[in-house]
VOKE-745263 format. One record per residue (C-alpha): residue number from 0; residue in three letters; x, y, z. Coordinates in Angstrom, 2 decimals, always signed. Layout:
BEGIN
<rec><num>NUM</num><residu>ala</residu><east>X</east><north>Y</north><up>Z</up></rec>
...
This chain:
BEGIN
<rec><num>0</num><residu>met</residu><east>+95.92</east><north>+87.17</north><up>+100.79</up></rec>
<rec><num>1</num><residu>val</residu><east>+95.69</east><north>+89.55</north><up>+103.74</up></rec>
<rec><num>2</num><residu>thr</residu><east>+93.70</east><north>+92.72</north><up>+103.05</up></rec>
<rec><num>3</num><residu>val</residu><east>+93.81</east><north>+94.48</north><up>+106.42</up></rec>
<rec><num>4</num><residu>asp</residu><east>+96.78</east><north>+96.53</north><up>+107.65</up></rec>
<rec><num>5</num><residu>phe</residu><east>+97.16</east><north>+95.39</north><up>+111.27</up></rec>
<rec><num>6</num><residu>leu</residu><east>+99.18</east><north>+98.49</north><up>+112.19</up></rec>
<rec><num>7</num><residu>lys</residu><east>+96.03</east><north>+100.55</north><up>+111.65</up></rec>
<rec><num>8</num><residu>leu</residu><east>+94.12</east><north>+98.32</north><up>+114.12</up></rec>
<rec><num>9</num><residu>asn</residu><east>+96.37</east><north>+99.28</north><up>+117.05</up></rec>
<rec><num>10</num><residu>ile</residu><east>+96.73</east><north>+95.64</north><up>+118.08</up></rec>
<rec><num>11</num><residu>phe</residu><east>+98.78</east><north>+95.39</north><up>+121.28</up></rec>
<rec><num>12</num><residu>pro</residu><east>+100.26</east><north>+92.38</north><up>+123.14</up></rec>
<rec><num>13</num><residu>gly</residu><east>+97.43</east><north>+90.38</north><up>+124.70</up></rec>
<rec><num>14</num><residu>ser</residu><east>+94.74</east><north>+91.81</north><up>+122.40</up></rec>
<rec><num>15</num><residu>arg</residu><east>+91.56</east><north>+89.86</north><up>+121.72</up></rec>
<rec><num>16</num><residu>val</residu><east>+90.78</east><north>+89.91</north><up>+117.99</up></rec>
<rec><num>17</num><residu>leu</residu><east>+87.67</east><north>+88.65</north><up>+116.18</up></rec>
<rec><num>18</num><residu>asp</residu><east>+87.72</east><north>+87.79</north><up>+112.46</up></rec>
<rec><num>19</num><residu>ile</residu><east>+84.10</east><north>+87.81</north><up>+111.21</up></rec>
<rec><num>20</num><residu>gly</residu><east>+83.55</east><north>+85.67</north><up>+108.13</up></rec>
<rec><num>21</num><residu>cys</residu><east>+87.04</east><north>+84.25</north><up>+108.50</up></rec>
<rec><num>22</num><residu>gly</residu><east>+86.66</east><north>+81.73</north><up>+105.63</up></rec>
<rec><num>23</num><residu>ser</residu><east>+89.77</east><north>+79.58</north><up>+105.41</up></rec>
<rec><num>24</num><residu>gly</residu><east>+91.44</east><north>+81.69</north><up>+108.10</up></rec>
<rec><num>25</num><residu>arg</residu><east>+93.86</east><north>+83.92</north><up>+106.23</up></rec>
<rec><num>26</num><residu>his</residu><east>+93.37</east><north>+86.91</north><up>+108.55</up></rec>
<rec><num>27</num><residu>thr</residu><east>+93.02</east><north>+84.77</north><up>+111.68</up></rec>
<rec><num>28</num><residu>ala</residu><east>+96.36</east><north>+83.08</north><up>+110.93</up></rec>
<rec><num>29</num><residu>ala</residu><east>+97.99</east><north>+86.43</north><up>+110.15</up></rec>
<rec><num>30</num><residu>val</residu><east>+96.74</east><north>+87.83</north><up>+113.48</up></rec>
<rec><num>31</num><residu>met</residu><east>+98.27</east><north>+84.81</north><up>+115.25</up></rec>
<rec><num>32</num><residu>ala</residu><east>+101.68</east><north>+85.88</north><up>+113.91</up></rec>
<rec><num>33</num><residu>leu</residu><east>+101.33</east><north>+88.83</north><up>+116.32</up></rec>
<rec><num>34</num><residu>pro</residu><east>+101.64</east><north>+88.59</north><up>+120.12</up></rec>
<rec><num>35</num><residu>val</residu><east>+97.87</east><north>+88.62</north><up>+120.67</up></rec>
<rec><num>36</num><residu>gly</residu><east>+96.11</east><north>+87.05</north><up>+123.64</up></rec>
<rec><num>37</num><residu>leu</residu><east>+93.30</east><north>+85.44</north><up>+121.61</up></rec>
<rec><num>38</num><residu>ala</residu><east>+92.43</east><north>+85.33</north><up>+117.90</up></rec>
<rec><num>39</num><residu>thr</residu><east>+88.93</east><north>+84.07</north><up>+117.12</up></rec>
<rec><num>40</num><residu>gly</residu><east>+87.78</east><north>+83.17</north><up>+113.62</up></rec>
<rec><num>41</num><residu>met</residu><east>+84.05</east><north>+83.01</north><up>+112.97</up></rec>
<rec><num>42</num><residu>asp</residu><east>+82.14</east><north>+81.80</north><up>+109.92</up></rec>
<rec><num>43</num><residu>thr</residu><east>+78.85</east><north>+80.11</north><up>+108.99</up></rec>
<rec><num>44</num><residu>asn</residu><east>+80.55</east><north>+77.61</north><up>+106.67</up></rec>
<rec><num>45</num><residu>phe</residu><east>+81.80</east><north>+74.60</north><up>+108.63</up></rec>
<rec><num>46</num><residu>glu</residu><east>+84.02</east><north>+73.35</north><up>+105.79</up></rec>
<rec><num>47</num><residu>asp</residu><east>+85.77</east><north>+76.72</north><up>+105.67</up></rec>
<rec><num>48</num><residu>leu</residu><east>+86.32</east><north>+76.51</north><up>+109.43</up></rec>
<rec><num>49</num><residu>gln</residu><east>+87.92</east><north>+73.10</north><up>+108.99</up></rec>
<rec><num>50</num><residu>ser</residu><east>+90.27</east><north>+74.65</north><up>+106.41</up></rec>
<rec><num>51</num><residu>ala</residu><east>+91.01</east><north>+77.46</north><up>+108.88</up></rec>
<rec><num>52</num><residu>glu</residu><east>+91.83</east><north>+74.89</north><up>+111.57</up></rec>
<rec><num>53</num><residu>asp</residu><east>+94.21</east><north>+73.12</north><up>+109.19</up></rec>
<rec><num>54</num><residu>arg</residu><east>+95.88</east><north>+76.43</north><up>+108.33</up></rec>
<rec><num>55</num><residu>leu</residu><east>+96.32</east><north>+77.39</north><up>+111.98</up></rec>
<rec><num>56</num><residu>asn</residu><east>+97.68</east><north>+73.96</north><up>+112.90</up></rec>
<rec><num>57</num><residu>leu</residu><east>+100.15</east><north>+74.23</north><up>+110.02</up></rec>
<rec><num>58</num><residu>his</residu><east>+101.30</east><north>+77.62</north><up>+111.30</up></rec>
<rec><num>59</num><residu>his</residu><east>+101.82</east><north>+76.00</north><up>+114.70</up></rec>
<rec><num>60</num><residu>arg</residu><east>+104.00</east><north>+73.31</north><up>+113.18</up></rec>
<rec><num>61</num><residu>leu</residu><east>+106.01</east><north>+75.91</north><up>+111.28</up></rec>
<rec><num>62</num><residu>asp</residu><east>+106.48</east><north>+78.00</north><up>+114.46</up></rec>
<rec><num>63</num><residu>ala</residu><east>+104.81</east><north>+80.92</north><up>+112.68</up></rec>
<rec><num>64</num><residu>ile</residu><east>+102.55</east><north>+81.73</north><up>+115.63</up></rec>
<rec><num>65</num><residu>ser</residu><east>+103.32</east><north>+84.26</north><up>+118.36</up></rec>
<rec><num>66</num><residu>gly</residu><east>+99.81</east><north>+84.65</north><up>+119.78</up></rec>
<rec><num>67</num><residu>glu</residu><east>+98.80</east><north>+82.80</north><up>+122.91</up></rec>
<rec><num>68</num><residu>lys</residu><east>+95.47</east><north>+81.22</north><up>+121.89</up></rec>
<rec><num>69</num><residu>trp</residu><east>+93.13</east><north>+80.85</north><up>+118.94</up></rec>
<rec><num>70</num><residu>ala</residu><east>+89.55</east><north>+79.65</north><up>+118.60</up></rec>
<rec><num>71</num><residu>leu</residu><east>+87.04</east><north>+79.03</north><up>+115.82</up></rec>
<rec><num>72</num><residu>ala</residu><east>+83.27</east><north>+79.48</north><up>+116.00</up></rec>
<rec><num>73</num><residu>cys</residu><east>+80.50</east><north>+78.48</north><up>+113.59</up></rec>
<rec><num>74</num><residu>ala</residu><east>+78.15</east><north>+81.45</north><up>+113.92</up></rec>
<rec><num>75</num><residu>asp</residu><east>+76.14</east><north>+84.06</north><up>+112.01</up></rec>
<rec><num>76</num><residu>ala</residu><east>+77.40</east><north>+87.65</north><up>+111.68</up></rec>
<rec><num>77</num><residu>leu</residu><east>+73.88</east><north>+88.80</north><up>+112.67</up></rec>
<rec><num>78</num><residu>arg</residu><east>+73.99</east><north>+86.83</north><up>+115.95</up></rec>
<rec><num>79</num><residu>ile</residu><east>+77.56</east><north>+86.89</north><up>+117.19</up></rec>
<rec><num>80</num><residu>pro</residu><east>+77.73</east><north>+84.62</north><up>+120.27</up></rec>
<rec><num>81</num><residu>phe</residu><east>+80.00</east><north>+86.85</north><up>+122.37</up></rec>
<rec><num>82</num><residu>arg</residu><east>+79.28</east><north>+89.43</north><up>+125.03</up></rec>
<rec><num>83</num><residu>glu</residu><east>+79.30</east><north>+93.17</north><up>+124.42</up></rec>
<rec><num>84</num><residu>gly</residu><east>+82.81</east><north>+94.65</north><up>+124.32</up></rec>
<rec><num>85</num><residu>ala</residu><east>+84.52</east><north>+91.24</north><up>+124.29</up></rec>
<rec><num>86</num><residu>phe</residu><east>+87.17</east><north>+92.18</north><up>+121.69</up></rec>
<rec><num>87</num><residu>asp</residu><east>+89.86</east><north>+94.83</north><up>+121.31</up></rec>
<rec><num>88</num><residu>ala</residu><east>+89.78</east><north>+94.66</north><up>+117.50</up></rec>
<rec><num>89</num><residu>val</residu><east>+87.35</east><north>+93.23</north><up>+114.95</up></rec>
<rec><num>90</num><residu>ile</residu><east>+87.99</east><north>+92.35</north><up>+111.30</up></rec>
<rec><num>91</num><residu>cys</residu><east>+85.14</east><north>+92.06</north><up>+108.78</up></rec>
<rec><num>92</num><residu>ser</residu><east>+86.85</east><north>+91.47</north><up>+105.43</up></rec>
<rec><num>93</num><residu>glu</residu><east>+84.88</east><north>+90.83</north><up>+102.22</up></rec>
<rec><num>94</num><residu>val</residu><east>+81.71</east><north>+89.93</north><up>+104.16</up></rec>
<rec><num>95</num><residu>leu</residu><east>+79.13</east><north>+92.74</north><up>+103.98</up></rec>
<rec><num>96</num><residu>glu</residu><east>+78.62</east><north>+92.37</north><up>+100.21</up></rec>
<rec><num>97</num><residu>his</residu><east>+77.20</east><north>+88.88</north><up>+100.89</up></rec>
<rec><num>98</num><residu>ile</residu><east>+74.72</east><north>+89.79</north><up>+103.66</up></rec>
<rec><num>99</num><residu>pro</residu><east>+71.20</east><north>+91.13</north><up>+102.99</up></rec>
<rec><num>100</num><residu>asp</residu><east>+71.02</east><north>+92.80</north><up>+106.44</up></rec>
<rec><num>101</num><residu>his</residu><east>+74.39</east><north>+94.53</north><up>+106.33</up></rec>
<rec><num>102</num><residu>arg</residu><east>+73.28</east><north>+97.14</north><up>+108.87</up></rec>
<rec><num>103</num><residu>gly</residu><east>+72.56</east><north>+94.37</north><up>+111.38</up></rec>
<rec><num>104</num><residu>ala</residu><east>+76.00</east><north>+92.83</north><up>+110.77</up></rec>
<rec><num>105</num><residu>ile</residu><east>+77.71</east><north>+96.18</north><up>+111.32</up></rec>
<rec><num>106</num><residu>ala</residu><east>+75.76</east><north>+96.76</north><up>+114.54</up></rec>
<rec><num>107</num><residu>glu</residu><east>+76.83</east><north>+93.31</north><up>+115.83</up></rec>
<rec><num>108</num><residu>ala</residu><east>+80.48</east><north>+93.94</north><up>+114.93</up></rec>
<rec><num>109</num><residu>phe</residu><east>+80.46</east><north>+97.15</north><up>+116.96</up></rec>
<rec><num>110</num><residu>arg</residu><east>+78.52</east><north>+95.53</north><up>+119.81</up></rec>
<rec><num>111</num><residu>val</residu><east>+81.26</east><north>+92.99</north><up>+120.52</up></rec>
<rec><num>112</num><residu>leu</residu><east>+83.99</east><north>+95.63</north><up>+120.17</up></rec>
<rec><num>113</num><residu>arg</residu><east>+85.09</east><north>+97.44</north><up>+123.33</up></rec>
<rec><num>114</num><residu>pro</residu><east>+84.90</east><north>+101.27</north><up>+123.45</up></rec>
<rec><num>115</num><residu>gly</residu><east>+88.12</east><north>+102.61</north><up>+121.96</up></rec>
<rec><num>116</num><residu>gly</residu><east>+88.65</east><north>+99.39</north><up>+119.98</up></rec>
<rec><num>117</num><residu>met</residu><east>+89.17</east><north>+99.28</north><up>+116.22</up></rec>
<rec><num>118</num><residu>leu</residu><east>+87.05</east><north>+97.77</north><up>+113.45</up></rec>
<rec><num>119</num><residu>ala</residu><east>+88.42</east><north>+97.06</north><up>+109.95</up></rec>
<rec><num>120</num><residu>val</residu><east>+85.89</east><north>+96.57</north><up>+107.15</up></rec>
<rec><num>121</num><residu>ser</residu><east>+86.80</east><north>+95.70</north><up>+103.56</up></rec>
<rec><num>122</num><residu>val</residu><east>+84.51</east><north>+95.23</north><up>+100.57</up></rec>
<rec><num>123</num><residu>pro</residu><east>+85.09</east><north>+95.07</north><up>+96.80</up></rec>
<rec><num>124</num><residu>arg</residu><east>+85.76</east><north>+98.51</north><up>+95.31</up></rec>
<rec><num>125</num><residu>phe</residu><east>+82.90</east><north>+99.83</north><up>+93.17</up></rec>
<rec><num>126</num><residu>trp</residu><east>+84.37</east><north>+100.20</north><up>+89.66</up></rec>
<rec><num>127</num><residu>pro</residu><east>+86.48</east><north>+96.99</north><up>+89.48</up></rec>
<rec><num>128</num><residu>glu</residu><east>+83.46</east><north>+95.13</north><up>+90.89</up></rec>
<rec><num>129</num><residu>lys</residu><east>+81.10</east><north>+96.73</north><up>+88.35</up></rec>
<rec><num>130</num><residu>ile</residu><east>+83.31</east><north>+95.48</north><up>+85.50</up></rec>
<rec><num>131</num><residu>cys</residu><east>+83.04</east><north>+91.94</north><up>+86.91</up></rec>
<rec><num>132</num><residu>trp</residu><east>+79.24</east><north>+92.22</north><up>+87.05</up></rec>
<rec><num>133</num><residu>arg</residu><east>+79.12</east><north>+93.51</north><up>+83.47</up></rec>
<rec><num>134</num><residu>leu</residu><east>+81.43</east><north>+90.79</north><up>+82.12</up></rec>
<rec><num>135</num><residu>ser</residu><east>+79.75</east><north>+87.83</north><up>+83.82</up></rec>
<rec><num>136</num><residu>lys</residu><east>+76.19</east><north>+87.19</north><up>+84.95</up></rec>
<rec><num>137</num><residu>ala</residu><east>+77.45</east><north>+84.11</north><up>+86.80</up></rec>
<rec><num>138</num><residu>tyr</residu><east>+79.75</east><north>+86.29</north><up>+88.93</up></rec>
<rec><num>139</num><residu>ala</residu><east>+76.81</east><north>+88.08</north><up>+90.50</up></rec>
<rec><num>140</num><residu>asn</residu><east>+74.37</east><north>+85.15</north><up>+90.49</up></rec>
<rec><num>141</num><residu>thr</residu><east>+76.54</east><north>+82.51</north><up>+92.17</up></rec>
<rec><num>142</num><residu>asp</residu><east>+75.01</east><north>+81.06</north><up>+95.36</up></rec>
<rec><num>143</num><residu>gly</residu><east>+76.43</east><north>+82.95</north><up>+98.31</up></rec>
<rec><num>144</num><residu>gly</residu><east>+77.90</east><north>+85.54</north><up>+95.93</up></rec>
<rec><num>145</num><residu>his</residu><east>+77.90</east><north>+89.32</north><up>+96.02</up></rec>
<rec><num>146</num><residu>ile</residu><east>+74.45</east><north>+90.88</north><up>+96.28</up></rec>
<rec><num>147</num><residu>arg</residu><east>+75.45</east><north>+94.56</north><up>+96.18</up></rec>
<rec><num>148</num><residu>met</residu><east>+78.21</east><north>+97.02</north><up>+95.28</up></rec>
<rec><num>149</num><residu>tyr</residu><east>+79.43</east><north>+99.88</north><up>+97.48</up></rec>
<rec><num>150</num><residu>arg</residu><east>+80.59</east><north>+103.33</north><up>+96.51</up></rec>
<rec><num>151</num><residu>lys</residu><east>+83.13</east><north>+104.77</north><up>+98.95</up></rec>
<rec><num>152</num><residu>arg</residu><east>+80.85</east><north>+107.53</north><up>+100.24</up></rec>
<rec><num>153</num><residu>gln</residu><east>+77.94</east><north>+105.12</north><up>+100.68</up></rec>
<rec><num>154</num><residu>leu</residu><east>+80.09</east><north>+102.69</north><up>+102.66</up></rec>
<rec><num>155</num><residu>ile</residu><east>+81.48</east><north>+105.41</north><up>+104.92</up></rec>
<rec><num>156</num><residu>glu</residu><east>+78.00</east><north>+106.81</north><up>+105.60</up></rec>
<rec><num>157</num><residu>leu</residu><east>+76.74</east><north>+103.30</north><up>+106.39</up></rec>
<rec><num>158</num><residu>leu</residu><east>+79.55</east><north>+102.68</north><up>+108.88</up></rec>
<rec><num>159</num><residu>thr</residu><east>+79.58</east><north>+106.10</north><up>+110.55</up></rec>
<rec><num>160</num><residu>ala</residu><east>+75.77</east><north>+106.01</north><up>+111.03</up></rec>
<rec><num>161</num><residu>thr</residu><east>+76.63</east><north>+103.88</north><up>+114.07</up></rec>
<rec><num>162</num><residu>gly</residu><east>+78.17</east><north>+106.94</north><up>+115.73</up></rec>
<rec><num>163</num><residu>asn</residu><east>+81.74</east><north>+105.75</north><up>+115.25</up></rec>
<rec><num>164</num><residu>arg</residu><east>+84.68</east><north>+107.51</north><up>+113.63</up></rec>
<rec><num>165</num><residu>val</residu><east>+86.71</east><north>+106.64</north><up>+110.54</up></rec>
<rec><num>166</num><residu>thr</residu><east>+90.44</east><north>+106.77</north><up>+111.31</up></rec>
<rec><num>167</num><residu>ala</residu><east>+91.94</east><north>+105.56</north><up>+108.02</up></rec>
<rec><num>168</num><residu>arg</residu><east>+91.13</east><north>+104.07</north><up>+104.63</up></rec>
<rec><num>169</num><residu>his</residu><east>+93.02</east><north>+102.65</north><up>+101.67</up></rec>
<rec><num>170</num><residu>tyr</residu><east>+92.70</east><north>+100.40</north><up>+98.63</up></rec>
<rec><num>171</num><residu>ala</residu><east>+94.30</east><north>+96.97</north><up>+98.25</up></rec>
<rec><num>172</num><residu>his</residu><east>+95.06</east><north>+94.16</north><up>+95.78</up></rec>
<rec><num>173</num><residu>ser</residu><east>+95.31</east><north>+96.09</north><up>+92.52</up></rec>
<rec><num>174</num><residu>leu</residu><east>+96.99</east><north>+93.13</north><up>+90.81</up></rec>
<rec><num>175</num><residu>his</residu><east>+93.95</east><north>+90.96</north><up>+91.58</up></rec>
<rec><num>176</num><residu>ser</residu><east>+91.57</east><north>+93.14</north><up>+89.58</up></rec>
<rec><num>177</num><residu>pro</residu><east>+92.83</east><north>+91.94</north><up>+86.14</up></rec>
<rec><num>178</num><residu>tyr</residu><east>+92.75</east><north>+88.35</north><up>+87.41</up></rec>
<rec><num>179</num><residu>trp</residu><east>+89.05</east><north>+88.57</north><up>+88.23</up></rec>
<rec><num>180</num><residu>trp</residu><east>+88.28</east><north>+90.35</north><up>+84.96</up></rec>
<rec><num>181</num><residu>leu</residu><east>+89.97</east><north>+87.47</north><up>+83.13</up></rec>
<rec><num>182</num><residu>lys</residu><east>+87.96</east><north>+84.92</north><up>+85.12</up></rec>
<rec><num>183</num><residu>cys</residu><east>+84.74</east><north>+86.72</north><up>+84.24</up></rec>
<rec><num>184</num><residu>leu</residu><east>+85.68</east><north>+86.83</north><up>+80.55</up></rec>
<rec><num>185</num><residu>val</residu><east>+86.52</east><north>+83.12</north><up>+80.18</up></rec>
<rec><num>186</num><residu>gly</residu><east>+83.91</east><north>+81.81</north><up>+82.64</up></rec>
<rec><num>187</num><residu>ile</residu><east>+83.94</east><north>+82.25</north><up>+86.39</up></rec>
<rec><num>188</num><residu>arg</residu><east>+84.43</east><north>+78.52</north><up>+87.01</up></rec>
<rec><num>189</num><residu>asn</residu><east>+86.84</east><north>+77.92</north><up>+84.11</up></rec>
<rec><num>190</num><residu>glu</residu><east>+90.06</east><north>+77.39</north><up>+86.08</up></rec>
<rec><num>191</num><residu>lys</residu><east>+91.78</east><north>+75.63</north><up>+83.15</up></rec>
<rec><num>192</num><residu>ala</residu><east>+91.91</east><north>+78.64</north><up>+80.81</up></rec>
<rec><num>193</num><residu>leu</residu><east>+95.57</east><north>+79.46</north><up>+80.13</up></rec>
<rec><num>194</num><residu>pro</residu><east>+95.38</east><north>+83.22</north><up>+80.89</up></rec>
<rec><num>195</num><residu>val</residu><east>+93.69</east><north>+82.50</north><up>+84.23</up></rec>
<rec><num>196</num><residu>arg</residu><east>+96.22</east><north>+79.80</north><up>+85.16</up></rec>
<rec><num>197</num><residu>leu</residu><east>+99.18</east><north>+82.04</north><up>+84.29</up></rec>
<rec><num>198</num><residu>cys</residu><east>+97.76</east><north>+84.99</north><up>+86.21</up></rec>
<rec><num>199</num><residu>his</residu><east>+96.97</east><north>+82.79</north><up>+89.23</up></rec>
<rec><num>200</num><residu>arg</residu><east>+100.50</east><north>+81.37</north><up>+89.16</up></rec>
<rec><num>201</num><residu>phe</residu><east>+101.97</east><north>+84.87</north><up>+89.08</up></rec>
<rec><num>202</num><residu>leu</residu><east>+99.79</east><north>+86.09</north><up>+91.97</up></rec>
<rec><num>203</num><residu>thr</residu><east>+100.63</east><north>+83.04</north><up>+94.07</up></rec>
<rec><num>204</num><residu>trp</residu><east>+104.35</east><north>+83.58</north><up>+93.41</up></rec>
<rec><num>205</num><residu>ala</residu><east>+104.05</east><north>+87.26</north><up>+94.30</up></rec>
<rec><num>206</num><residu>met</residu><east>+102.22</east><north>+86.52</north><up>+97.57</up></rec>
<rec><num>207</num><residu>met</residu><east>+104.71</east><north>+83.85</north><up>+98.62</up></rec>
<rec><num>208</num><residu>lys</residu><east>+107.97</east><north>+85.53</north><up>+97.56</up></rec>
<rec><num>209</num><residu>lys</residu><east>+106.96</east><north>+89.20</north><up>+97.97</up></rec>
<rec><num>210</num><residu>pro</residu><east>+109.49</east><north>+90.55</north><up>+95.45</up></rec>
<rec><num>211</num><residu>ala</residu><east>+110.25</east><north>+94.21</north><up>+96.13</up></rec>
<rec><num>212</num><residu>ala</residu><east>+109.51</east><north>+95.36</north><up>+92.57</up></rec>
<rec><num>213</num><residu>val</residu><east>+106.08</east><north>+93.67</north><up>+92.47</up></rec>
<rec><num>214</num><residu>cys</residu><east>+105.15</east><north>+94.96</north><up>+95.95</up></rec>
<rec><num>215</num><residu>phe</residu><east>+106.13</east><north>+98.49</north><up>+94.88</up></rec>
<rec><num>216</num><residu>leu</residu><east>+104.08</east><north>+98.17</north><up>+91.68</up></rec>
<rec><num>217</num><residu>glu</residu><east>+101.02</east><north>+96.99</north><up>+93.60</up></rec>
<rec><num>218</num><residu>arg</residu><east>+101.29</east><north>+99.86</north><up>+96.12</up></rec>
<rec><num>219</num><residu>leu</residu><east>+101.60</east><north>+102.26</north><up>+93.17</up></rec>
<rec><num>220</num><residu>leu</residu><east>+98.51</east><north>+100.85</north><up>+91.45</up></rec>
<rec><num>221</num><residu>asp</residu><east>+96.32</east><north>+100.32</north><up>+94.56</up></rec>
<rec><num>222</num><residu>pro</residu><east>+94.85</east><north>+103.87</north><up>+94.58</up></rec>
<rec><num>223</num><residu>leu</residu><east>+93.98</east><north>+103.51</north><up>+90.88</up></rec>
<rec><num>224</num><residu>met</residu><east>+92.65</east><north>+99.96</north><up>+90.57</up></rec>
<rec><num>225</num><residu>gly</residu><east>+92.72</east><north>+98.29</north><up>+93.98</up></rec>
<rec><num>226</num><residu>lys</residu><east>+90.20</east><north>+95.41</north><up>+94.08</up></rec>
<rec><num>227</num><residu>ser</residu><east>+89.18</east><north>+96.17</north><up>+97.69</up></rec>
<rec><num>228</num><residu>ile</residu><east>+88.53</east><north>+99.26</north><up>+99.77</up></rec>
<rec><num>229</num><residu>val</residu><east>+89.40</east><north>+99.02</north><up>+103.48</up></rec>
<rec><num>230</num><residu>ile</residu><east>+87.89</east><north>+101.33</north><up>+106.12</up></rec>
<rec><num>231</num><residu>tyr</residu><east>+89.13</east><north>+101.54</north><up>+109.73</up></rec>
<rec><num>232</num><residu>leu</residu><east>+86.90</east><north>+102.87</north><up>+112.50</up></rec>
<rec><num>233</num><residu>lys</residu><east>+87.31</east><north>+103.54</north><up>+116.20</up></rec>
<rec><num>234</num><residu>lys</residu><east>+84.41</east><north>+102.73</north><up>+118.51</up></rec>
<rec><num>235</num><residu>glu</residu><east>+83.40</east><north>+105.88</north><up>+120.34</up></rec>
<rec><num>236</num><residu>pro</residu><east>+81.90</east><north>+105.86</north><up>+123.86</up></rec>
<rec><num>237</num><residu>gly</residu><east>+78.10</east><north>+105.88</north><up>+123.64</up></rec>
<rec><num>238</num><residu>ser</residu><east>+78.12</east><north>+104.86</north><up>+119.97</up></rec>
<rec><num>239</num><residu>gln</residu><east>+76.02</east><north>+101.75</north><up>+120.64</up></rec>
<rec><num>240</num><residu>glu</residu><east>+73.04</east><north>+103.85</north><up>+121.68</up></rec>
<rec><num>241</num><residu>ala</residu><east>+73.53</east><north>+106.21</north><up>+118.72</up></rec>
<rec><num>242</num><residu>gly</residu><east>+73.68</east><north>+103.27</north><up>+116.34</up></rec>
<rec><num>243</num><residu>lys</residu><east>+70.46</east><north>+101.79</north><up>+117.74</up></rec>
<rec><num>244</num><residu>gln</residu><east>+68.67</east><north>+105.14</north><up>+117.35</up></rec>
<rec><num>245</num><residu>asn</residu><east>+69.89</east><north>+105.53</north><up>+113.75</up></rec>
<rec><num>246</num><residu>gln</residu><east>+68.75</east><north>+101.99</north><up>+112.97</up></rec>
<rec><num>247</num><residu>lys</residu><east>+65.27</east><north>+102.71</north><up>+114.39</up></rec>
<rec><num>248</num><residu>glu</residu><east>+65.01</east><north>+105.91</north><up>+112.30</up></rec>
<rec><num>249</num><residu>trp</residu><east>+66.09</east><north>+104.02</north><up>+109.18</up></rec>
<rec><num>250</num><residu>ile</residu><east>+63.47</east><north>+101.30</north><up>+109.80</up></rec>
<rec><num>251</num><residu>arg</residu><east>+60.74</east><north>+103.93</north><up>+110.31</up></rec>
<rec><num>252</num><residu>ser</residu><east>+61.77</east><north>+105.67</north><up>+107.07</up></rec>
<rec><num>253</num><residu>ile</residu><east>+61.13</east><north>+102.62</north><up>+104.91</up></rec>
<rec><num>254</num><residu>phe</residu><east>+57.67</east><north>+101.79</north><up>+106.28</up></rec>
């Protein structure tokens, strides 16, 4: 499922786009459906990158790719191996909730973004996520799982502390919230439970077929129970220095 609205990223023909924590490549592949110059997926999990490669190759075979080039990199979000300002747009979807040093990851995302470029960040929304944590200890304690929850104001303050400006925000995937609540109720790894299987089948059908009535219902419910919150920011000139100063002040404040 694609969480980010690419129209809000101002992606233009020939753009260079980085997908941080790309996983199996859902956003990277979706970017390649646009006339971009280069789409780069980056993740620390090599198996996920292999899945992303398979997905992108499949899109090639199906002629579902308009972009010129794509690349995959096995790298850490805290040490992105690209020069400053290398990308016109950066996507960081469902990543920050996994990283202890989320401030460092945000600083790196902005570092590799050119001035005037756009960053999209999505994380699980606070109250649907809190229900998951309450229903299942395994949900929060899984290796590589979520280590924190974000309230909207907290997330915006964290992102704008870099000196950059929020341009848009929205909620997404309201129909996925009940699915995850069900999984937490029956056991996070219990894929055979009938309610979970039926819900997964419905969501897969909805994503593939995109029926108008279901899409309308999801848009209607997103502000109420969207599973994810998505924030879009524009990198302002001089924001890198402001972000470094804010980071130094924050470090001094905790020692």
